[in-house]
PDB file with SEQRES, HELIX, SHEET and CRYST1 records, atoms N, CA, C and O in Angstrom:
SEQRES   1 A   76  UNK UNK UNK UNK UNK UNK UNK UNK UNK UNK UNK UNK UNK          
SEQRES   2 A   76  UNK UNK UNK UNK UNK UNK UNK UNK UNK UNK UNK UNK UNK          
SEQRES   3 A   76  UNK UNK UNK UNK UNK UNK UNK UNK UNK UNK UNK UNK UNK          
SEQRES   4 A   76  UNK UNK UNK UNK UNK UNK UNK UNK UNK UNK UNK UNK UNK          
SEQRES   5 A   76  UNK UNK UNK UNK UNK UNK UNK UNK UNK UNK UNK UNK UNK          
SEQRES   6 A   76  UNK UNK UNK UNK UNK UNK UNK UNK UNK UNK UNK                  
HELIX    1 AA1 UNK A    2  UNK A   12  1                                  11    
HELIX    2 AA2 UNK A   16  UNK A   42  1                                  27    
HELIX    3 AA3 UNK A   48  UNK A   70  1                                  23    
CRYST1    1.000    1.000    1.000  90.00  90.00  90.00 P 1           1          
ATOM      1  N   UNK A   1       0.826  -1.195   0.000  1.00  0.00           N  
ATOM      2  CA  UNK A   1       0.000   0.000   0.000  1.00  0.00           C  
ATOM      3  C   UNK A   1       0.861   1.247   0.000  1.00  0.00           C  
ATOM      4  O   UNK A   1       0.511   2.244  -0.631  1.00  0.00           O  
ATOM      5  N   UNK A   2       1.970   1.202   0.693  1.00  0.00           N  
ATOM      6  CA  UNK A   2       2.836   2.370   0.782  1.00  0.00           C  
ATOM      7  C   UNK A   2       3.393   2.760  -0.591  1.00  0.00           C  
ATOM      8  O   UNK A   2       3.503   3.944  -0.909  1.00  0.00           O  
ATOM      9  N   UNK A   3       3.740   1.761  -1.395  1.00  0.00           N  
ATOM     10  CA  UNK A   3       4.274   2.040  -2.733  1.00  0.00           C  
ATOM     11  C   UNK A   3       3.238   2.806  -3.544  1.00  0.00           C  
ATOM     12  O   UNK A   3       3.532   3.868  -4.093  1.00  0.00           O  
ATOM     13  N   UNK A   4       2.046   2.275  -3.617  1.00  0.00           N  
ATOM     14  CA  UNK A   4       0.981   2.916  -4.386  1.00  0.00           C  
ATOM     15  C   UNK A   4       0.648   4.303  -3.837  1.00  0.00           C  
ATOM     16  O   UNK A   4       0.470   5.251  -4.603  1.00  0.00           O  
ATOM     17  N   UNK A   5       0.565   4.419  -2.534  1.00  0.00           N  
ATOM     18  CA  UNK A   5       0.223   5.702  -1.920  1.00  0.00           C  
ATOM     19  C   UNK A   5       1.269   6.768  -2.233  1.00  0.00           C  
ATOM     20  O   UNK A   5       0.919   7.923  -2.477  1.00  0.00           O  
ATOM     21  N   UNK A   6       2.535   6.398  -2.228  1.00  0.00           N  
ATOM     22  CA  UNK A   6       3.581   7.358  -2.554  1.00  0.00           C  
ATOM     23  C   UNK A   6       3.509   7.808  -4.004  1.00  0.00           C  
ATOM     24  O   UNK A   6       3.725   8.985  -4.293  1.00  0.00           O  
ATOM     25  N   UNK A   7       3.212   6.901  -4.915  1.00  0.00           N  
ATOM     26  CA  UNK A   7       3.081   7.257  -6.326  1.00  0.00           C  
ATOM     27  C   UNK A   7       1.918   8.217  -6.515  1.00  0.00           C  
ATOM     28  O   UNK A   7       2.048   9.235  -7.195  1.00  0.00           O  
ATOM     29  N   UNK A   8       0.788   7.895  -5.915  1.00  0.00           N  
ATOM     30  CA  UNK A   8      -0.404   8.742  -6.039  1.00  0.00           C  
ATOM     31  C   UNK A   8      -0.159  10.117  -5.424  1.00  0.00           C  
ATOM     32  O   UNK A   8      -0.533  11.136  -6.004  1.00  0.00           O  
ATOM     33  N   UNK A   9       0.466  10.143  -4.256  1.00  0.00           N  
ATOM     34  CA  UNK A   9       0.735  11.421  -3.598  1.00  0.00           C  
ATOM     35  C   UNK A   9       1.642  12.297  -4.464  1.00  0.00           C  
ATOM     36  O   UNK A   9       1.377  13.487  -4.635  1.00  0.00           O  
ATOM     37  N   UNK A  10       2.700  11.717  -5.004  1.00  0.00           N  
ATOM     38  CA  UNK A  10       3.611  12.486  -5.853  1.00  0.00           C  
ATOM     39  C   UNK A  10       2.934  13.015  -7.093  1.00  0.00           C  
ATOM     40  O   UNK A  10       3.161  14.159  -7.487  1.00  0.00           O  
ATOM     41  N   UNK A  11       2.105  12.196  -7.714  1.00  0.00           N  
ATOM     42  CA  UNK A  11       1.382  12.626  -8.921  1.00  0.00           C  
ATOM     43  C   UNK A  11       0.419  13.764  -8.587  1.00  0.00           C  
ATOM     44  O   UNK A  11       0.290  14.721  -9.351  1.00  0.00           O  
ATOM     45  N   UNK A  12      -0.253  13.655  -7.445  1.00  0.00           N  
ATOM     46  CA  UNK A  12      -1.247  14.655  -7.051  1.00  0.00           C  
ATOM     47  C   UNK A  12      -0.619  16.016  -6.761  1.00  0.00           C  
ATOM     48  O   UNK A  12      -1.296  17.039  -6.848  1.00  0.00           O  
ATOM     49  N   UNK A  13       0.652  16.036  -6.421  1.00  0.00           N  
ATOM     50  CA  UNK A  13       1.312  17.304  -6.131  1.00  0.00           C  
ATOM     51  C   UNK A  13       1.509  18.159  -7.376  1.00  0.00           C  
ATOM     52  O   UNK A  13       1.726  19.366  -7.274  1.00  0.00           O  
ATOM     53  N   UNK A  14       1.434  17.541  -8.543  1.00  0.00           N  
ATOM     54  CA  UNK A  14       1.395  18.289  -9.794  1.00  0.00           C  
ATOM     55  C   UNK A  14       2.704  18.858 -10.302  1.00  0.00           C  
ATOM     56  O   UNK A  14       2.689  19.677 -11.221  1.00  0.00           O  
ATOM     57  N   UNK A  15       3.830  18.460  -9.743  1.00  0.00           N  
ATOM     58  CA  UNK A  15       5.104  18.926 -10.296  1.00  0.00           C  
ATOM     59  C   UNK A  15       6.001  17.727 -10.566  1.00  0.00           C  
ATOM     60  O   UNK A  15       6.010  16.752  -9.814  1.00  0.00           O  
ATOM     61  N   UNK A  16       6.742  17.821 -11.638  1.00  0.00           N  
ATOM     62  CA  UNK A  16       7.630  16.718 -12.016  1.00  0.00           C  
ATOM     63  C   UNK A  16       8.646  16.406 -10.924  1.00  0.00           C  
ATOM     64  O   UNK A  16       8.835  15.235 -10.595  1.00  0.00           O  
ATOM     65  N   UNK A  17       9.313  17.417 -10.345  1.00  0.00           N  
ATOM     66  CA  UNK A  17      10.291  17.087  -9.285  1.00  0.00           C  
ATOM     67  C   UNK A  17       9.655  16.374  -8.085  1.00  0.00           C  
ATOM     68  O   UNK A  17      10.247  15.443  -7.539  1.00  0.00           O  
ATOM     69  N   UNK A  18       8.466  16.798  -7.673  1.00  0.00           N  
ATOM     70  CA  UNK A  18       7.792  16.138  -6.552  1.00  0.00           C  
ATOM     71  C   UNK A  18       7.365  14.726  -6.918  1.00  0.00           C  
ATOM     72  O   UNK A  18       7.459  13.815  -6.096  1.00  0.00           O  
ATOM     73  N   UNK A  19       6.895  14.538  -8.148  1.00  0.00           N  
ATOM     74  CA  UNK A  19       6.500  13.201  -8.589  1.00  0.00           C  
ATOM     75  C   UNK A  19       7.707  12.268  -8.580  1.00  0.00           C  
ATOM     76  O   UNK A  19       7.624  11.145  -8.082  1.00  0.00           O  
ATOM     77  N   UNK A  20       8.829  12.732  -9.130  1.00  0.00           N  
ATOM     78  CA  UNK A  20      10.041  11.903  -9.161  1.00  0.00           C  
ATOM     79  C   UNK A  20      10.523  11.589  -7.736  1.00  0.00           C  
ATOM     80  O   UNK A  20      10.954  10.472  -7.452  1.00  0.00           O  
ATOM     81  N   UNK A  21      10.445  12.578  -6.857  1.00  0.00           N  
ATOM     82  CA  UNK A  21      10.837  12.360  -5.464  1.00  0.00           C  
ATOM     83  C   UNK A  21       9.991  11.252  -4.849  1.00  0.00           C  
ATOM     84  O   UNK A  21      10.521  10.373  -4.170  1.00  0.00           O  
ATOM     85  N   UNK A  22       8.704  11.286  -5.078  1.00  0.00           N  
ATOM     86  CA  UNK A  22       7.812  10.274  -4.516  1.00  0.00           C  
ATOM     87  C   UNK A  22       7.988   8.918  -5.197  1.00  0.00           C  
ATOM     88  O   UNK A  22       7.758   7.884  -4.569  1.00  0.00           O  
ATOM     89  N   UNK A  23       8.389   8.903  -6.460  1.00  0.00           N  
ATOM     90  CA  UNK A  23       8.716   7.626  -7.096  1.00  0.00           C  
ATOM     91  C   UNK A  23       9.925   6.993  -6.405  1.00  0.00           C  
ATOM     92  O   UNK A  23       9.962   5.780  -6.195  1.00  0.00           O  
ATOM     93  N   UNK A  24      10.909   7.815  -6.057  1.00  0.00           N  
ATOM     94  CA  UNK A  24      12.076   7.282  -5.343  1.00  0.00           C  
ATOM     95  C   UNK A  24      11.686   6.800  -3.938  1.00  0.00           C  
ATOM     96  O   UNK A  24      12.215   5.797  -3.460  1.00  0.00           O  
ATOM     97  N   UNK A  25      10.778   7.502  -3.290  1.00  0.00           N  
ATOM     98  CA  UNK A  25      10.289   7.050  -1.980  1.00  0.00           C  
ATOM     99  C   UNK A  25       9.550   5.714  -2.138  1.00  0.00           C  
ATOM    100  O   UNK A  25       9.708   4.812  -1.316  1.00  0.00           O  
ATOM    101  N   UNK A  26       8.747   5.596  -3.194  1.00  0.00           N  
ATOM    102  CA  UNK A  26       8.040   4.339  -3.467  1.00  0.00           C  
ATOM    103  C   UNK A  26       9.027   3.208  -3.712  1.00  0.00           C  
ATOM    104  O   UNK A  26       8.792   2.072  -3.300  1.00  0.00           O  
ATOM    105  N   UNK A  27      10.133   3.520  -4.384  1.00  0.00           N  
ATOM    106  CA  UNK A  27      11.178   2.532  -4.622  1.00  0.00           C  
ATOM    107  C   UNK A  27      11.735   2.031  -3.289  1.00  0.00           C  
ATOM    108  O   UNK A  27      11.953   0.832  -3.112  1.00  0.00           O  
ATOM    109  N   UNK A  28      11.961   2.948  -2.361  1.00  0.00           N  
ATOM    110  CA  UNK A  28      12.424   2.552  -1.026  1.00  0.00           C  
ATOM    111  C   UNK A  28      11.405   1.705  -0.292  1.00  0.00           C  
ATOM    112  O   UNK A  28      11.765   0.753   0.400  1.00  0.00           O  
ATOM    113  N   UNK A  29      10.133   2.048  -0.438  1.00  0.00           N  
ATOM    114  CA  UNK A  29       9.072   1.257   0.204  1.00  0.00           C  
ATOM    115  C   UNK A  29       9.018  -0.152  -0.368  1.00  0.00           C  
ATOM    116  O   UNK A  29       8.794  -1.112   0.369  1.00  0.00           O  
ATOM    117  N   UNK A  30       9.218  -0.282  -1.667  1.00  0.00           N  
ATOM    118  CA  UNK A  30       9.219  -1.606  -2.292  1.00  0.00           C  
ATOM    119  C   UNK A  30      10.413  -2.429  -1.789  1.00  0.00           C  
ATOM    120  O   UNK A  30      10.283  -3.626  -1.532  1.00  0.00           O  
ATOM    121  N   UNK A  31      11.567  -1.783  -1.651  1.00  0.00           N  
ATOM    122  CA  UNK A  31      12.741  -2.481  -1.126  1.00  0.00           C  
ATOM    123  C   UNK A  31      12.507  -2.921   0.321  1.00  0.00           C  
ATOM    124  O   UNK A  31      12.912  -4.016   0.711  1.00  0.00           O  
ATOM    125  N   UNK A  32      11.855  -2.071   1.112  1.00  0.00           N  
ATOM    126  CA  UNK A  32      11.515  -2.450   2.484  1.00  0.00           C  
ATOM    127  C   UNK A  32      10.581  -3.656   2.493  1.00  0.00           C  
ATOM    128  O   UNK A  32      10.736  -4.556   3.319  1.00  0.00           O  
ATOM    129  N   UNK A  33       9.628  -3.677   1.595  1.00  0.00           N  
ATOM    130  CA  UNK A  33       8.688  -4.796   1.509  1.00  0.00           C  
ATOM    131  C   UNK A  33       9.426  -6.089   1.200  1.00  0.00           C  
ATOM    132  O   UNK A  33       9.135  -7.137   1.778  1.00  0.00           O  
ATOM    133  N   UNK A  34      10.387  -6.004   0.280  1.00  0.00           N  
ATOM    134  CA  UNK A  34      11.197  -7.173  -0.066  1.00  0.00           C  
ATOM    135  C   UNK A  34      11.925  -7.702   1.172  1.00  0.00           C  
ATOM    136  O   UNK A  34      11.973  -8.911   1.402  1.00  0.00           O  
ATOM    137  N   UNK A  35      12.482  -6.803   1.954  1.00  0.00           N  
ATOM    138  CA  UNK A  35      13.179  -7.168   3.181  1.00  0.00           C  
ATOM    139  C   UNK A  35      12.215  -7.816   4.179  1.00  0.00           C  
ATOM    140  O   UNK A  35      12.553  -8.819   4.807  1.00  0.00           O  
ATOM    141  N   UNK A  36      11.025  -7.247   4.326  1.00  0.00           N  
ATOM    142  CA  UNK A  36      10.046  -7.787   5.269  1.00  0.00           C  
ATOM    143  C   UNK A  36       9.563  -9.178   4.854  1.00  0.00           C  
ATOM    144  O   UNK A  36       9.306 -10.024   5.711  1.00  0.00           O  
ATOM    145  N   UNK A  37       9.439  -9.415   3.564  1.00  0.00           N  
ATOM    146  CA  UNK A  37       9.068 -10.756   3.086  1.00  0.00           C  
ATOM    147  C   UNK A  37      10.150 -11.751   3.497  1.00  0.00           C  
ATOM    148  O   UNK A  37       9.850 -12.832   4.004  1.00  0.00           O  
ATOM    149  N   UNK A  38      11.421 -11.375   3.272  1.00  0.00           N  
ATOM    150  CA  UNK A  38      12.533 -12.258   3.652  1.00  0.00           C  
ATOM    151  C   UNK A  38      12.529 -12.541   5.159  1.00  0.00           C  
ATOM    152  O   UNK A  38      12.688 -13.686   5.583  1.00  0.00           O  
ATOM    153  N   UNK A  39      12.346 -11.493   5.956  1.00  0.00           N  
ATOM    154  CA  UNK A  39      12.335 -11.670   7.415  1.00  0.00           C  
ATOM    155  C   UNK A  39      11.173 -12.545   7.867  1.00  0.00           C  
ATOM    156  O   UNK A  39      11.334 -13.396   8.742  1.00  0.00           O  
ATOM    157  N   UNK A  40      10.005 -12.335   7.273  1.00  0.00           N  
ATOM    158  CA  UNK A  40       8.835 -13.130   7.648  1.00  0.00           C  
ATOM    159  C   UNK A  40       9.030 -14.595   7.273  1.00  0.00           C  
ATOM    160  O   UNK A  40       8.595 -15.489   7.998  1.00  0.00           O  
ATOM    161  N   UNK A  41       9.680 -14.836   6.147  1.00  0.00           N  
ATOM    162  CA  UNK A  41       9.933 -16.226   5.761  1.00  0.00           C  
ATOM    163  C   UNK A  41      10.967 -16.854   6.687  1.00  0.00           C  
ATOM    164  O   UNK A  41      10.803 -17.992   7.128  1.00  0.00           O  
ATOM    165  N   UNK A  42      12.030 -16.113   6.979  1.00  0.00           N  
ATOM    166  CA  UNK A  42      13.068 -16.638   7.872  1.00  0.00           C  
ATOM    167  C   UNK A  42      12.517 -16.927   9.268  1.00  0.00           C  
ATOM    168  O   UNK A  42      12.964 -17.862   9.933  1.00  0.00           O  
ATOM    169  N   UNK A  43      11.562 -16.137   9.704  1.00  0.00           N  
ATOM    170  CA  UNK A  43      10.964 -16.334  11.032  1.00  0.00           C  
ATOM    171  C   UNK A  43       9.897 -17.419  11.028  1.00  0.00           C  
ATOM    172  O   UNK A  43       9.377 -17.786  12.082  1.00  0.00           O  
ATOM    173  N   UNK A  44       9.572 -17.930   9.859  1.00  0.00           N  
ATOM    174  CA  UNK A  44       8.595 -18.997   9.770  1.00  0.00           C  
ATOM    175  C   UNK A  44       7.149 -18.537   9.647  1.00  0.00           C  
ATOM    176  O   UNK A  44       6.230 -19.352   9.723  1.00  0.00           O  
ATOM    177  N   UNK A  45       6.941 -17.230   9.456  1.00  0.00           N  
ATOM    178  CA  UNK A  45       5.580 -16.717   9.304  1.00  0.00           C  
ATOM    179  C   UNK A  45       5.034 -16.911   7.895  1.00  0.00           C  
ATOM    180  O   UNK A  45       3.820 -16.977   7.703  1.00  0.00           O  
ATOM    181  N   UNK A  46       5.925 -17.003   6.907  1.00  0.00           N  
ATOM    182  CA  UNK A  46       5.511 -17.212   5.512  1.00  0.00           C  
ATOM    183  C   UNK A  46       6.219 -18.430   4.955  1.00  0.00           C  
ATOM    184  O   UNK A  46       7.423 -18.606   5.140  1.00  0.00           O  
ATOM    185  N   UNK A  47       5.456 -19.266   4.271  1.00  0.00           N  
ATOM    186  CA  UNK A  47       6.063 -20.387   3.578  1.00  0.00           C  
ATOM    187  C   UNK A  47       6.503 -19.949   2.187  1.00  0.00           C  
ATOM    188  O   UNK A  47       6.110 -18.886   1.708  1.00  0.00           O  
ATOM    189  N   UNK A  48       7.304 -20.761   1.556  1.00  0.00           N  
ATOM    190  CA  UNK A  48       7.803 -20.452   0.217  1.00  0.00           C  
ATOM    191  C   UNK A  48       6.707 -20.295  -0.817  1.00  0.00           C  
ATOM    192  O   UNK A  48       6.853 -19.539  -1.777  1.00  0.00           O  
ATOM    193  N   UNK A  49       5.598 -21.018  -0.619  1.00  0.00           N  
ATOM    194  CA  UNK A  49       4.485 -20.947  -1.572  1.00  0.00           C  
ATOM    195  C   UNK A  49       3.804 -19.586  -1.553  1.00  0.00           C  
ATOM    196  O   UNK A  49       3.137 -19.210  -2.516  1.00  0.00           O  
ATOM    197  N   UNK A  50       3.968 -18.853  -0.469  1.00  0.00           N  
ATOM    198  CA  UNK A  50       3.417 -17.497  -0.373  1.00  0.00           C  
ATOM    199  C   UNK A  50       4.515 -16.469  -0.639  1.00  0.00           C  
ATOM    200  O   UNK A  50       4.301 -15.503  -1.371  1.00  0.00           O  
ATOM    201  N   UNK A  51       5.688 -16.677  -0.045  1.00  0.00           N  
ATOM    202  CA  UNK A  51       6.786 -15.715  -0.176  1.00  0.00           C  
ATOM    203  C   UNK A  51       7.247 -15.583  -1.630  1.00  0.00           C  
ATOM    204  O   UNK A  51       7.554 -14.480  -2.082  1.00  0.00           O  
ATOM    205  N   UNK A  52       7.296 -16.688  -2.357  1.00  0.00           N  
ATOM    206  CA  UNK A  52       7.758 -16.650  -3.756  1.00  0.00           C  
ATOM    207  C   UNK A  52       6.930 -15.717  -4.629  1.00  0.00           C  
ATOM    208  O   UNK A  52       7.488 -14.819  -5.261  1.00  0.00           O  
ATOM    209  N   UNK A  53       5.606 -15.907  -4.682  1.00  0.00           N  
ATOM    210  CA  UNK A  53       4.776 -14.999  -5.476  1.00  0.00           C  
ATOM    211  C   UNK A  53       4.823 -13.548  -4.995  1.00  0.00           C  
ATOM    212  O   UNK A  53       4.763 -12.617  -5.799  1.00  0.00           O  
ATOM    213  N   UNK A  54       4.932 -13.364  -3.673  1.00  0.00           N  
ATOM    214  CA  UNK A  54       5.049 -11.999  -3.159  1.00  0.00           C  
ATOM    215  C   UNK A  54       6.327 -11.341  -3.674  1.00  0.00           C  
ATOM    216  O   UNK A  54       6.315 -10.185  -4.094  1.00  0.00           O  
ATOM    217  N   UNK A  55       7.429 -12.091  -3.637  1.00  0.00           N  
ATOM    218  CA  UNK A  55       8.707 -11.562  -4.144  1.00  0.00           C  
ATOM    219  C   UNK A  55       8.593 -11.198  -5.625  1.00  0.00           C  
ATOM    220  O   UNK A  55       9.105 -10.166  -6.060  1.00  0.00           O  
ATOM    221  N   UNK A  56       7.919 -12.054  -6.394  1.00  0.00           N  
ATOM    222  CA  UNK A  56       7.755 -11.760  -7.825  1.00  0.00           C  
ATOM    223  C   UNK A  56       6.978 -10.465  -8.034  1.00  0.00           C  
ATOM    224  O   UNK A  56       7.314  -9.679  -8.919  1.00  0.00           O  
ATOM    225  N   UNK A  57       5.955 -10.238  -7.238  1.00  0.00           N  
ATOM    226  CA  UNK A  57       5.180  -9.003  -7.342  1.00  0.00           C  
ATOM    227  C   UNK A  57       6.023  -7.783  -6.983  1.00  0.00           C  
ATOM    228  O   UNK A  57       5.960  -6.753  -7.654  1.00  0.00           O  
ATOM    229  N   UNK A  58       6.810  -7.911  -5.921  1.00  0.00           N  
ATOM    230  CA  UNK A  58       7.671  -6.800  -5.517  1.00  0.00           C  
ATOM    231  C   UNK A  58       8.744  -6.545  -6.575  1.00  0.00           C  
ATOM    232  O   UNK A  58       9.047  -5.396  -6.895  1.00  0.00           O  
ATOM    233  N   UNK A  59       9.315  -7.622  -7.115  1.00  0.00           N  
ATOM    234  CA  UNK A  59      10.311  -7.461  -8.179  1.00  0.00           C  
ATOM    235  C   UNK A  59       9.727  -6.745  -9.389  1.00  0.00           C  
ATOM    236  O   UNK A  59      10.390  -5.909 -10.003  1.00  0.00           O  
ATOM    237  N   UNK A  60       8.488  -7.074  -9.730  1.00  0.00           N  
ATOM    238  CA  UNK A  60       7.821  -6.408 -10.858  1.00  0.00           C  
ATOM    239  C   UNK A  60       7.617  -4.923 -10.558  1.00  0.00           C  
ATOM    240  O   UNK A  60       7.824  -4.077 -11.427  1.00  0.00           O  
ATOM    241  N   UNK A  61       7.212  -4.610  -9.326  1.00  0.00           N  
ATOM    242  CA  UNK A  61       7.020  -3.204  -8.935  1.00  0.00           C  
ATOM    243  C   UNK A  61       8.350  -2.454  -8.983  1.00  0.00           C  
ATOM    244  O   UNK A  61       8.408  -1.325  -9.470  1.00  0.00           O  
ATOM    245  N   UNK A  62       9.411  -3.072  -8.484  1.00  0.00           N  
ATOM    246  CA  UNK A  62      10.732  -2.441  -8.521  1.00  0.00           C  
ATOM    247  C   UNK A  62      11.182  -2.179  -9.951  1.00  0.00           C  
ATOM    248  O   UNK A  62      11.721  -1.115 -10.253  1.00  0.00           O  
ATOM    249  N   UNK A  63      10.961  -3.149 -10.828  1.00  0.00           N  
ATOM    250  CA  UNK A  63      11.350  -2.977 -12.231  1.00  0.00           C  
ATOM    251  C   UNK A  63      10.578  -1.830 -12.880  1.00  0.00           C  
ATOM    252  O   UNK A  63      11.154  -1.035 -13.623  1.00  0.00           O  
ATOM    253  N   UNK A  64       9.281  -1.743 -12.602  1.00  0.00           N  
ATOM    254  CA  UNK A  64       8.471  -0.655 -13.157  1.00  0.00           C  
ATOM    255  C   UNK A  64       8.927   0.706 -12.630  1.00  0.00           C  
ATOM    256  O   UNK A  64       9.013   1.674 -13.385  1.00  0.00           O  
ATOM    257  N   UNK A  65       9.212   0.770 -11.353  1.00  0.00           N  
ATOM    258  CA  UNK A  65       9.670   2.032 -10.769  1.00  0.00           C  
ATOM    259  C   UNK A  65      11.020   2.448 -11.348  1.00  0.00           C  
ATOM    260  O   UNK A  65      11.217   3.609 -11.707  1.00  0.00           O  
ATOM    261  N   UNK A  66      11.949   1.494 -11.437  1.00  0.00           N  
ATOM    262  CA  UNK A  66      13.259   1.801 -12.025  1.00  0.00           C  
ATOM    263  C   UNK A  66      13.083   2.271 -13.476  1.00  0.00           C  
ATOM    264  O   UNK A  66      13.694   3.254 -13.895  1.00  0.00           O  
ATOM    265  N   UNK A  67      12.255   1.569 -14.223  1.00  0.00           N  
ATOM    266  CA  UNK A  67      12.027   1.938 -15.613  1.00  0.00           C  
ATOM    267  C   UNK A  67      11.404   3.312 -15.751  1.00  0.00           C  
ATOM    268  O   UNK A  67      11.782   4.076 -16.640  1.00  0.00           O  
ATOM    269  N   UNK A  68      10.463   3.636 -14.891  1.00  0.00           N  
ATOM    270  CA  UNK A  68       9.825   4.940 -14.932  1.00  0.00           C  
ATOM    271  C   UNK A  68      10.828   6.044 -14.613  1.00  0.00           C  
ATOM    272  O   UNK A  68      10.819   7.101 -15.245  1.00  0.00           O  
ATOM    273  N   UNK A  69      11.676   5.800 -13.648  1.00  0.00           N  
ATOM    274  CA  UNK A  69      12.675   6.804 -13.281  1.00  0.00           C  
ATOM    275  C   UNK A  69      13.734   6.984 -14.366  1.00  0.00           C  
ATOM    276  O   UNK A  69      14.339   8.051 -14.463  1.00  0.00           O  
ATOM    277  N   UNK A  70      13.969   5.947 -15.190  1.00  0.00           N  
ATOM    278  CA  UNK A  70      14.960   6.033 -16.260  1.00  0.00           C  
ATOM    279  C   UNK A  70      14.367   6.399 -17.613  1.00  0.00           C  
ATOM    280  O   UNK A  70      15.104   6.583 -18.582  1.00  0.00           O  
ATOM    281  N   UNK A  71      13.050   6.506 -17.690  1.00  0.00           N  
ATOM    282  CA  UNK A  71      12.403   6.691 -18.988  1.00  0.00           C  
ATOM    283  C   UNK A  71      12.859   7.977 -19.670  1.00  0.00           C  
ATOM    284  O   UNK A  71      13.135   8.973 -19.002  1.00  0.00           O  
ATOM    285  N   UNK A  72      12.939   7.956 -21.021  1.00  0.00           N  
ATOM    286  CA  UNK A  72      13.350   9.145 -21.768  1.00  0.00           C  
ATOM    287  C   UNK A  72      12.452  10.327 -21.444  1.00  0.00           C  
ATOM    288  O   UNK A  72      11.243  10.181 -21.263  1.00  0.00           O  
ATOM    289  N   UNK A  73      13.057  11.482 -21.374  1.00  0.00           N  
ATOM    290  CA  UNK A  73      12.301  12.684 -21.068  1.00  0.00           C  
ATOM    291  C   UNK A  73      12.130  12.929 -19.587  1.00  0.00           C  
ATOM    292  O   UNK A  73      11.551  13.936 -19.180  1.00  0.00           O  
ATOM    293  N   UNK A  74      12.627  12.018 -18.785  1.00  0.00           N  
ATOM    294  CA  UNK A  74      12.533  12.161 -17.323  1.00  0.00           C  
ATOM    295  C   UNK A  74      13.927  12.384 -16.773  1.00  0.00           C  
ATOM    296  O   UNK A  74      14.626  11.419 -16.464  1.00  0.00           O  
ATOM    297  N   UNK A  75      14.340  13.607 -16.645  1.00  0.00           N  
ATOM    298  CA  UNK A  75      15.671  13.869 -16.098  1.00  0.00           C  
ATOM    299  C   UNK A  75      15.584  13.901 -14.576  1.00  0.00           C  
ATOM    300  O   UNK A  75      14.555  14.264 -14.006  1.00  0.00           O  
ATOM    301  N   UNK A  76      16.684  13.514 -13.929  1.00  0.00           N  
ATOM    302  CA  UNK A  76      16.708  13.460 -12.459  1.00  0.00           C  
ATOM    303  C   UNK A  76      16.712  14.822 -11.842  1.00  0.00           C  
ATOM    304  O   UNK A  76      16.731  14.945 -10.617  1.00  0.00           O  
TER     305      UNK A  76                                                      
END                                                                             
């Protein structure tokens, strides 16, 4: 939820620099989620059958965020 909320908040602010800033914050939130999935699995709260698909979803979100931040016409 944090990833999506950060993207929406940045877009709603209506400026490219603020949107990009919030995309980077969303990227950090996605990385935190990846870490929490690993910790939950290591602690025995999540089995591989759940953790695996969750990781794939987070990886997809990270790839989209990285791609958006690198897209042509989007300078840092």
